[in-house]
C-alpha positions in Angstrom: 30.8 291.2 104.9 28.7 289.2 107.4 25.0 289.5 107.0 22.4 290.4 109.6 20.1 288.0 111.4 16.7 289.2 112.6 14.1 287.0 114.4 10.5 287.6 115.2 9.1 286.2 118.4 6.0 286.4 120.5 2.7 284.8 121.5 0.3 283.4 118.9 -1.6 286.0 116.9 1.0 288.7 117.2 1.5 289.0 113.5 5.0 287.6 113.3 4.6 286.0 109.8 3.0 289.2 108.4 5.6 291.6 109.7 8.5 289.3 108.9 7.3 289.2 105.3 6.8 292.9 105.2 10.3 293.6 106.6 11.9 291.2 104.1 10.1 293.1 101.3 11.2 296.4 102.6 14.9 295.3 102.9 14.8 294.0 99.3 13.4 297.4 98.2 16.6 298.9 99.7 18.7 296.6 97.5 19.5 293.9 100.1 19.5 290.2 99.5 17.2 288.6 102.0 16.6 285.0 103.1 13.1 284.5 104.6 12.8 281.4 106.8 10.7 280.1 109.7 10.9 277.7 112.7 10.3 274.9 112.7 11.0 274.6 109.0 13.2 276.3 106.4 14.6 273.2 104.8 13.0 270.0 103.4 13.9 268.0 106.5 13.0 270.8 108.9 9.6 271.2 107.2 8.9 267.5 107.8 9.7 268.0 111.5 7.3 270.9 111.5 4.5 268.5 110.7 5.5 266.2 113.5 5.4 268.8 116.2 2.4 270.8 115.2 -0.2 268.4 114.0 -2.5 266.3 116.2 -1.5 262.7 116.0 -2.4 259.4 117.7 1.1 259.4 119.2 1.9 263.1 119.9 5.5 263.9 121.0 6.0 264.0 124.7 7.6 267.2 126.0 11.2 266.0 125.8 10.6 264.7 122.3 9.1 268.0 121.4 12.2 269.8 122.5 14.5 267.5 120.6 12.4 267.8 117.4 12.5 271.6 117.5 16.3 271.5 118.1 16.8 269.1 115.3 14.9 271.3 112.9 16.9 274.3 114.2 20.2 272.6 113.7 19.2 271.7 110.1 18.1 275.2 109.1 21.1 276.9 110.8 23.6 274.7 109.1 22.0 274.5 105.6 20.3 277.9 105.2 21.0 280.6 107.8 24.8 280.4 108.3 25.4 280.1 104.5 23.2 283.1 103.8 24.9 285.2 106.5 28.4 284.2 105.2 27.3 285.5 101.8 26.4 288.9 103.4 22.7 288.4 103.2 20.1 289.5 105.7 18.1 286.7 107.3 14.6 287.2 108.6 13.3 284.3 110.6 9.7 283.7 111.9 10.6 282.2 115.4 14.0 280.9 116.6 15.6 279.9 119.8 13.6 282.1 122.1 10.5 280.2 121.2 12.0 277.1 122.6 12.9 278.9 125.9 9.4 280.4 126.1 7.2 277.4 124.9 9.1 274.4 126.3 10.8 276.3 129.1 8.4 278.8 130.7 5.3 277.1 129.1 6.0 273.4 129.5 8.2 273.7 132.6 11.6 272.4 131.3 14.6 274.0 132.9 15.5 277.1 130.8 19.2 276.8 131.6 19.2 273.3 130.2 17.4 274.4 127.1 19.9 277.1 126.5 22.8 274.6 126.7 21.0 272.2 124.3 20.3 275.1 122.0 23.9 276.2 122.1 24.8 272.8 120.7 22.1 272.8 118.1 23.0 276.2 116.7 26.8 276.2 117.4 26.3 279.4 119.3 24.4 281.4 116.6 22.4 284.2 118.1 20.3 286.9 116.3 21.6 290.4 115.8 18.1 291.6 116.6 15.0 289.9 118.1 11.6 291.7 117.6 9.1 290.6 120.2 5.6 291.3 119.0 3.7 291.2 122.3 -0.1 290.7 122.6 -2.3 290.1 125.6 -3.9 286.7 125.9 -7.4 287.9 125.0 -6.2 289.6 121.8 -4.2 286.4 121.0 -7.3 284.2 121.4 -9.5 286.5 119.3 -7.0 286.7 116.5 -6.5 283.0 116.4 -10.2 282.4 116.2 -10.5 285.0 113.4 -7.7 283.3 111.5 -9.1 279.9 111.9 -12.5 281.1 110.7 -11.0 282.8 107.6 -8.9 279.8 106.6 -11.3 277.1 107.7 -8.7 275.5 109.9 -8.6 274.4 113.5 -6.1 275.2 116.2 -2.9 273.0 116.0 -1.6 271.1 118.9 0.4 274.0 120.4 -2.2 276.7 119.7 -4.8 274.7 121.5 -2.9 274.5 124.7 -4.7 275.9 127.7 -5.0 279.5 128.8 -2.6 279.1 131.7 0.0 277.8 129.3 -0.3 280.8 127.0 -0.1 283.2 130.0 3.1 281.5 131.1 4.3 281.7 127.5 3.8 285.4 127.2 5.4 286.1 130.6 8.4 284.0 129.5 8.9 286.0 126.3 8.8 289.2 128.3 11.3 287.8 130.9 13.7 286.8 128.1 13.5 290.4 126.7 14.2 291.8 130.1 17.3 289.6 130.3 18.7 290.8 127.0 17.6 294.4 126.3 20.5 294.9 123.9 19.1 292.2 121.5 15.3 292.5 122.0 12.9 295.2 121.0 9.4 294.7 122.4 6.6 296.1 120.3 2.9 296.2 121.4 1.3 294.3 118.5 -2.3 294.8 119.6 -2.6 298.2 117.9 -2.9 299.2 114.2 -0.8 297.2 111.8 0.8 300.4 110.3 1.9 301.5 113.8 3.5 298.1 114.4 5.2 298.2 111.0 6.8 301.6 111.9 8.0 300.1 115.2 9.6 297.2 113.4 11.5 299.5 110.9 12.7 301.7 113.8 14.0 298.6 115.6 15.9 297.5 112.5 17.7 300.9 112.4 19.6 299.7 115.5 21.6 297.2 113.5 22.1 299.0 110.2 
């Protein structure tokens, strides 16, 4: 039996990592075998690429390089982690996937989204999630949560998090447009409210593919 593939998407500060982990634990409690992964990352090579695209460097990737690096990471994790797990009948929970490329590099950076979708088709060999949970937060909530996280972890914003306000507004609008285009795959959840309420929304969304 083929497994199920769930992705979490949305602007910064929406709680994707927290709710992805929580969902994976809940599925395991039901007796399911779950692979947790993230983008970029998920394999040794993909994690190296993650460092290249997220950290501030003297020679940061230009926009086209950024796209190709993300796609290289995705091709690696799909081939070596996600597809094998799905073939074994496991559930895969991924913190970001293809829609982040369409939102960040497409709507955010201005690259043609249709072109990005063609490139992504090549990188993933056509793999699409069974369910995409979009944790939506307004820009002011996103900024406040990022600042709180950075304070708590004594870290600074990475190269993408520190992009300007207009970029992050385009990003959020892009995610919402992607959800409007594929309502059968996306479930949009307002993540600005209490964590418990968001968690209930996530579990209700997962019921769609059980």
